N, C-alpha and C positions, 0 to 999 in steps of 0.2 A: 502496500500499500505505500512504502513513501516511497516510491520511485514514479508511478504515476504521479504524484506532490506537487512534487519537484519537477518534474516536465509541464507541466500546467505552469509554477507560479515563473518561470522561465519562461512560457509563452506566451502568456500574461504580461511581464517585464518589456518582453522586445516589439509588444503591440501596445503598451503603453508609450515607447520611446518617440517610434513611432507618429505616432497619434500626436507627443507633445510637438515633433518636427514641422509636424504638417499643418497644426494649431500655431507655431512659430512666422511657417512662411506668409497666413494668410494673413494675419495682423503686419505685415512688414507694408510699413508702403509702396505704392505702384511708382513712385520716383526712387525708391533702393534697389528696387531689382529690378529697374531699367539703367540707372549705371551702371552694373556687371555687364551690362552687353549681352547679358540673354538673362531669358527669367526663369532664377534657379531654383525656383518651386518643383521644378521637376527635376532634377537634381537630386533633391532631399528627396523628395520622397519612392526615389528611384534608389538611390543609399538606402532607404530604411526600407524598402521590400528587399531586397538584395541583406541586406541583413538579418531580418523574418528570416526568408528563406537559407539561409544560410544555418540560423537559429535550428529552425526544423528539421535539415537534412542533418545536421552533423549534431545535436543533442537532442533532439526529438527523433528523428528516425531509425537512426539506431536502436537507440533505449525499446520501443517499439517492436522493431523485429524482433528481436529479445524476447524481448516479454512473446510476441506470437508461437516463433516457435516453442518458448515452457507452454503454449500453453494447446499448440497440437501433440506435444511429445504428451502433456496428461492423459489429451482426449486418443490420442492413440495404447497410452497404456490403459484405459479405460475398457477400450474397444478390443483393446488384445489379452488383455487381463485379468480386470475387474472384470469384467460382462462382454465375453468374447461373444459376439456372433453364431458363432458354429456350435455352444454349448449352449445357448438359449433356444436355438431351433433345435436341436435334440433335447429341450425340457418343454419344449411346447407340442412337438411330437409323442412324448411317453403323456404328455395328459391327457389327449386325441383316443388317444390306444387307452388309454386309462380309464376318459370318460364309458367309451365299446365296454370295457369290463364290470366297470360300475353300472351301467343297468344289466347284463347279464346276472350280476350279484342278485337285482331288485328283482327280476324277474324270477330268481332259482326260491327267493328270498320270502315268494307269495305266496309256493306252489302251492294248493290246499292238501294240508294232510287230514280231513277228518276222516273217519273210521265209524264213527256211530252209525248203527243201524235202524234201535228205536225208537219213539219222540220221547221220549224221557231223556234217554242222556242224549241227545241230537241235539237237547236244546243245552243243555249245557256246559255240550262244549262250543254251541254255534256261538257261544259265551264266552268262553277260552281261548279262542282262535279267533276273537271280530279284532284285532287288537286297535279295541273302539275301545280308549277309559273313561265312554261311556256309559260302558256295560257291565263296570264293578258293578254298580250298584244290582243290577240281576242277578248275579251269582251266588249270595243267598238262596232265596226263591229256586233258582234253579239244584242249587246245592240240596235243599231240602226236600224238593221234590223226588229226589231220586236213592241221596243217600237217607230217608228219613231224623223228624225232627231229634231232639233229644228225648229220651229213654221217661216214659213219664215218671215220678213219683213212690207212687205206691207199685210201679215193676220194678226198681230196682232198690237198693242204698243206697245215698246220698253221696259215699266214695266213686258209683260204677257213674251216678249219672253226671261228678267233678270232673271225669276223665274223661264219660264220652264230649263234653261239651267242650273241654281244653280241646279233644281232638278239631270237632271240628273247626274250632275257631283255627287252629294255626292252618288244617286243611285248607280253607277259605280262601286265607291272608296270601296263603300260597299262591293262589289260583287270581286273588288279585291284583296281587305282584305281577305273577308272569305276566297277563295281560297289559298290566304300564309297563314295564320292558320291551312289550311290543313295539309299545306307539312308540318307545323313547326310543326303541332301534328302530323306528322307522323314518323318526328326522333325527338321528345321526348319520343316515346316508344320505339323508339331501342333502342336510350340509355340507357332503364330503364329494359331492355331487356339484356343490354351486359352487366349493372352494374350487372343483377341479377343471369349472369351466371358467371361473379369474385368471386360473391359470394360466389359461389357454391364449390369454388374449393380454396379460398384464405386463407393465413394462417393470424394466427390473429392476428399476430403483425402488418397486415396491415389494419385492421377495418376504423384504424382513414382514413387511406389517400381514402382510398372507399367513408368516409363517409363524407368530406366533398368532392369530386368529384358529391354525389350524391345532396350535399347541392349547388354545383355550377349549379348545372342542375332544382333545384327548385327555384332559383332565376330566372336560364332566362322563367323557365312557367311562374312563377307569374308577369312576363315581358309580354309577350305575352297576359297572360291573361288581364294587364290594356292596353295593344293596342286594343284590342278586346272591351273593356269598350266602350276606349273613340273612338271607332269607331261608336259604336251603341248609345253614345252623341250623338255625330255628325252627324248621320242617324235622330233622334229625333230632336237635331234642329235644323234642317233643315223642316221639319216637320212642326214644331210651328211658324217657322218663315213665311213658303208661307202662315197657315192660318191666322197670321198676316194681311199677306199681302192682305187676297182677300175679306177679315173685310175691309183694310183702300181704297180697289178697290169701289170696292160695295158703301163702305157710297161715296167715287169720284162718280161717277154710279149714285149714287140717287138725288145727288145735283145739277150732271150737270143735269140732269132731269126734277128736280124739278123748274130749273132755266129755259130751255128750254120753258119747259110746263108753264111760267109765261111771260114769252114773248108771244109764243102762246093767251093766253086769252086777253094778254092787244093789242094784234092785230085786233083779235075777236071783242073787243068790243070797240075800235073806226071808 
């Protein structure tokens, strides 16, 4: 920045000098100019212009040529090293190929996999495979229609009813979460396609912005995967808890049966 400022200062001083000479000549009396034998105005102005021309050639032109050379070298470095045209075109070609792969992935991802044949299972399966968060509210009714409601209080002990209710709750929660994760997966695929389309026409300087956007979506995807993993852990935990409860119930029933049998035997002996 110092070199252009110095050049501008020299050019400004030269212009002021020439202008001053021209003003001095113009304000001289006409008689004084005629006594010289020729009009000195043109000679002074010509000398001033020659001085300015010399300054432009010797002081301004050479540094400007150096600046232009440096700028050209920087431009060549950017085009050949930082943002080489061949690499940019190759990356855009890969983005076009990836777009076709995304379309194939979406088609495979959305292939129908429903397999139920009876009306009640079909209704629940339709809700589970809908990929629509709006269908989450219907899952509880569809689940009860297929698997039945919680056992009535007069038909089972309270402990058994609690276990059944917990199992049903965990199963329904996992089903609802699966529908939500399917919907999130669709949004992620759409975002990936949009980012890939932007890459096909993006300027080299915007690569960092697109990279940051992609990283943000990657963080979201990891969060959704962790949520799905947590849901699987909850379902497995309920299964293990139910197995432990069944063992406890079996032990308790065995103890009651043993005591009852002992009492019956003692009464028979008496």
